[in-house]
C-alpha positions in Angstrom: 285.2 -32.2 195.1 282.2 -29.7 194.7 282.3 -27.1 192.0 282.2 -23.5 193.1 280.5 -21.0 190.9 281.8 -17.5 191.0 279.3 -14.7 190.8 280.8 -11.7 189.0 279.0 -8.4 189.6 279.9 -5.6 187.2 279.4 -2.1 188.3 278.6 1.0 186.2 281.1 3.7 186.9 279.7 6.8 188.7 280.5 9.9 190.7 278.7 12.1 193.3 279.4 15.6 194.5 280.7 16.0 198.0 277.3 17.3 199.1 275.6 14.1 197.7 273.1 16.3 195.8 274.3 15.4 192.3 275.2 11.9 191.1 276.1 10.7 187.6 277.0 7.5 185.9 278.1 6.5 182.4 276.2 3.9 180.4 276.7 3.3 176.6 278.9 6.4 176.2 276.1 8.6 177.7 276.4 10.4 181.0 273.2 10.2 183.2 272.9 12.6 186.1 270.3 13.1 188.9 269.9 15.9 191.4 268.1 15.6 194.7 267.4 19.2 195.5 267.0 21.9 192.8 264.9 25.0 192.4 263.9 23.9 188.9 262.7 20.4 189.7 258.9 21.2 189.7 259.2 22.8 186.2 261.1 19.9 184.7 258.7 17.4 186.2 255.8 19.4 184.6 257.5 19.4 181.2 257.9 15.7 181.3 254.3 15.2 182.3 253.1 17.4 179.5 255.1 15.6 176.8 255.4 12.0 177.9 253.9 9.5 180.2 257.0 9.2 182.3 258.7 11.2 185.0 261.6 13.7 185.0 264.6 11.6 185.8 267.6 14.0 185.5 269.9 14.9 182.7 271.8 13.2 179.8 275.0 14.2 178.0 276.7 12.4 175.1 279.3 13.4 172.4 276.4 13.4 169.9 273.9 15.5 171.8 273.9 18.6 174.1 273.1 18.2 177.8 269.4 17.9 178.2 266.7 16.9 180.7 265.7 13.2 180.6 262.2 11.9 181.0 262.4 8.2 182.0 260.2 5.4 183.2 262.9 3.3 184.8 266.4 2.3 185.3 268.9 3.4 182.7 271.8 1.0 183.4 272.6 -2.6 183.0 274.5 -3.0 186.3 274.2 -0.9 189.4 276.3 2.2 189.6 279.2 2.3 192.0 279.6 6.0 193.0 282.8 7.6 194.3 282.8 11.1 195.7 284.5 13.6 193.3 286.0 16.2 195.7 285.5 19.9 194.7 288.2 21.0 192.3 288.9 17.5 191.0 288.2 16.1 187.5 286.7 12.7 186.5 287.4 11.4 183.0 285.8 8.3 181.4 285.1 7.3 177.8 285.4 10.8 176.3 283.4 12.4 179.1 285.0 14.9 181.5 283.4 16.2 184.7 284.7 18.8 187.1 283.2 19.2 190.6 283.0 22.7 192.1 281.2 24.2 195.0 279.1 26.1 192.5 278.0 22.9 190.7 279.1 20.1 188.3 280.3 20.8 184.8 280.6 17.9 182.3 281.7 17.9 178.7 281.6 15.3 175.9 283.3 16.5 172.7 281.7 19.9 171.8 278.7 19.3 174.1 278.3 20.0 177.8 276.1 20.2 180.8 276.2 22.3 184.0 274.1 21.3 187.0 273.6 23.1 190.3 270.9 23.6 192.9 270.0 27.0 191.4 270.2 26.3 187.6 271.3 24.0 184.8 272.3 24.5 181.2 273.2 22.3 178.3 275.3 23.1 175.2 
């Protein structure tokens, strides 16, 4: 009787807004978010280019640090994210991080820190 090996593929938990413009996943207690279309993309790309040798990737938020832009040279997860759509008005909670999807943008908090992302603006606290 032949042995059958099972391949187990783990997925990193993630969400996307209904428009598909914002997507986020959690890895190592840190939220990583990307945005496809944003008025401020050129400026954040320029800031990363001025200070590092990597590209602007998106944003990070953790309980230990305020929401901030992320400059990265590659993938930030161990297993591929599996995104589900977070309908407007709904909340996603995972590992101490809470995100609320609204038509105006995505707001996420981790402890006393937070991050707001929209097409027009972003802010971290």
